[in-house]
C-alpha positions in Angstrom: 105.2 85.0 100.0 108.0 82.5 101.2 107.9 81.4 104.5 109.2 78.3 106.5 107.8 75.0 106.7 105.8 75.9 110.0 105.0 79.3 111.0 103.6 78.2 114.7 106.1 79.8 117.0 106.3 83.1 114.6 102.6 83.4 114.6 102.3 83.2 118.7 105.4 85.5 119.1 103.7 87.9 116.7 100.3 87.8 118.6 101.8 88.7 122.2 103.8 91.4 120.3 100.5 93.0 119.0 99.2 92.9 122.2 101.9 94.8 124.0 103.2 97.3 121.5 102.1 101.0 121.6 101.0 102.8 118.5 103.5 105.7 117.8 102.5 109.2 117.5 102.1 110.5 114.1 104.4 113.3 114.5 105.7 114.2 111.0 103.5 116.2 108.5 102.0 115.2 105.2 102.0 118.4 103.1 99.4 117.0 100.8 96.7 116.6 103.3 97.9 119.1 106.1 98.0 116.0 108.4 100.2 113.6 110.5 101.7 110.2 110.1 104.4 108.5 111.8 108.0 108.7 110.5 109.7 105.4 109.6 112.2 105.8 112.5 109.0 105.9 114.9 107.8 103.0 113.1 111.1 100.9 114.0 111.6 102.5 117.4 108.1 101.2 118.4 109.1 97.8 116.6 112.2 97.2 118.1 111.3 98.1 122.0 108.8 95.1 122.1 109.8 92.6 119.5 113.1 91.5 120.7 111.1 90.1 123.6 109.2 87.5 122.0 112.3 86.8 119.6 111.1 88.5 116.3 113.3 90.8 114.3 113.2 92.1 110.4 115.3 92.6 107.8 114.4 94.9 104.5 116.1 95.2 101.3 115.7 97.5 98.2 115.4 96.2 94.6 113.9 96.8 91.3 111.4 95.0 88.9 112.0 94.4 85.4 109.7 97.7 84.8 112.3 99.6 86.5 110.1 100.5 89.6 111.4 100.8 93.0 110.4 98.2 95.6 111.2 97.0 99.2 111.1 93.7 100.6 110.5 92.7 103.8 111.2 89.4 106.0 109.8 88.5 109.4 111.9 86.1 111.6 111.9 84.0 114.6 114.4 82.9 117.0 113.2 79.5 116.3 114.4 79.9 112.7 110.9 80.6 111.4 110.4 83.2 108.6 107.9 84.8 106.5 109.3 86.6 103.5 106.4 88.8 102.3 106.2 90.1 98.4 107.8 93.2 97.8 105.9 96.4 97.3 106.9 98.2 94.3 106.0 101.7 93.0 107.6 104.2 90.2 109.7 106.8 91.1 108.7 110.2 89.8 112.3 111.3 90.0 114.7 109.3 88.5 117.4 110.4 90.9 119.2 109.1 94.1 117.3 111.6 96.3 113.9 110.3 94.5 114.6 106.7 94.9 116.0 107.1 98.3 112.8 109.1 99.2 110.3 106.2 97.9 112.6 103.6 99.5 112.0 105.2 103.1 108.5 105.4 102.3 108.0 101.8 101.1 110.0 100.8 103.9 107.7 102.3 106.6 104.7 101.1 104.6 105.5 97.3 104.9 106.8 97.4 108.2 103.7 98.7 109.4 101.4 96.4 107.3 103.6 93.4 108.9 103.6 94.3 112.3 100.3 96.3 112.6 101.3 99.8 113.4 99.2 102.6 112.3 101.6 104.9 110.5 99.2 106.3 108.0 96.7 108.9 107.3 93.4 109.1 109.9 90.1 108.0 108.8 88.6 111.0 108.6 91.1 112.3 106.0 90.1 109.3 104.1 86.3 110.4 104.5 87.2 114.3 103.6 88.4 113.2 100.4 85.5 111.5 99.3 86.9 108.1 99.3 84.6 105.1 100.1 85.9 102.9 102.6 84.8 99.5 100.4 87.7 100.8 98.0 89.8 97.7 97.1 93.2 97.9 95.3 92.6 96.6 91.7 95.0 94.8 89.5 97.0 97.0 87.2 95.9 96.4 83.4 98.7 96.7 81.2 97.1 96.6 77.9 97.3 100.4 76.7 94.1 101.5 75.1 93.9 105.1 74.0 97.1 106.2 75.5 95.6 104.8 78.9 97.7 102.5 81.2 94.7 101.8 83.3 91.7 103.5 84.2 93.0 107.0 83.6 94.9 108.3 80.2 98.4 109.5 80.2 97.2 113.2 79.6 95.1 112.9 83.1 97.9 111.9 85.1 100.1 114.3 83.6 97.4 117.0 84.4 97.6 115.5 88.3 101.0 116.1 88.3 101.0 119.5 86.8 98.7 120.1 89.4 100.4 119.2 92.3 103.4 120.7 91.1 101.7 124.2 90.9 100.5 123.3 94.7 103.9 123.1 95.4 103.3 119.3 96.4 106.4 116.9 95.4 105.2 113.9 93.3 106.1 111.1 96.0 103.5 112.9 98.1 101.3 112.5 96.0 101.9 108.7 95.4 101.7 108.6 99.1 98.5 110.1 99.5 96.9 107.6 96.7 98.5 104.4 98.2 97.3 105.4 101.6 93.9 106.9 100.8 93.3 104.4 97.7 95.1 101.2 98.4 96.6 101.6 95.2 99.9 101.8 94.1 100.2 103.7 90.6 98.1 107.0 89.8 96.8 105.1 86.4 94.8 102.9 88.7 92.5 105.8 90.1 88.9 105.7 89.3 87.1 108.9 87.5 85.9 109.7 91.2 89.2 109.4 93.2 90.8 111.2 90.3 88.6 114.2 90.9 88.8 114.1 94.7 92.7 114.3 94.4 92.8 116.9 91.9 90.2 118.8 93.7 92.1 118.8 96.8 95.3 119.9 94.9 93.3 123.0 93.3 92.3 124.0 97.0 95.7 123.9 98.2 96.7 125.8 95.3 94.2 128.2 95.9 94.8 128.8 99.7 
């Protein structure tokens, strides 16, 4: 994370913003969990209605890392000249197409903006509980050492099975990744524990049989 030498003014402004902002309605459908979330345009509208009053603005841009993952970086700026540039968030695009990348970039913009400005745009807590997720789950660092065809906690075959089940349940790969990120705070399916993996597969199987 990069920032200006001082962030005193931007911190004061952000505190005032968070005291005034109204949380937007969750009026977009998540097909994976049959629940609602806040789309990007609603997040931006909620921020833009208050932020300029306190000299706050933001800019976001898409980029790729050395592994070809799609990412989005976000910079928060203040009229005083202070700024905070947050580290980019990267996720592997399941479909290597302009549409697949565009969908992923939209999700990452929403995710990053919501985190920076304190917007609650993700799934409700009860969806977290119903999936069997423990609230104390924390993001795990990705271990790049592959063992027995494993890129983390799961094997390549397990991840392939996960997406195969999703496809048979008419759930898009990006929706699966979005759910993994929202529920378990992880950006790669290989980072899932066996318990988390089983919970996701179970929900997909239930959706397929519905």
